[in-house]
C-alpha positions, 0 to 999 in steps of 0.5 A: 582537817576535821576536829582533832582525832581522839577517843573523846571526839569519836562516837561510841563504838568507834576507834581509829588507826593511822596508816604509814602515810599519815592518813587516819582511818576509822573503825566501828567496833560493833559493825566492823565497818571502816571509813576514811571519813571522821564519823562526826564531821564526815571529813578525811583526817591526816595525822600530819605524820608520815613514816618514810622508808629513807629515815632511820628506824624509829623516825618519822616526818611530821608537818606543821599546819603551815606545811613545814616538815620536821622529824620525830623520834 
């Protein structure tokens, strides 16, 4: 995983979003370009969270750095 994702880790004019599968995408607000790679590290980032259809509404699954799953409401 690249450096922690946060507005302070992104270059000016960049923002990010998270897909339901936990993948993070990046958006250049000036050019409207998008990418799966962090603009500074050029590496893909996973948030460590996943929204699963078999969980009750409002719940999602997360994963520790060691790969253990846990649930978040």
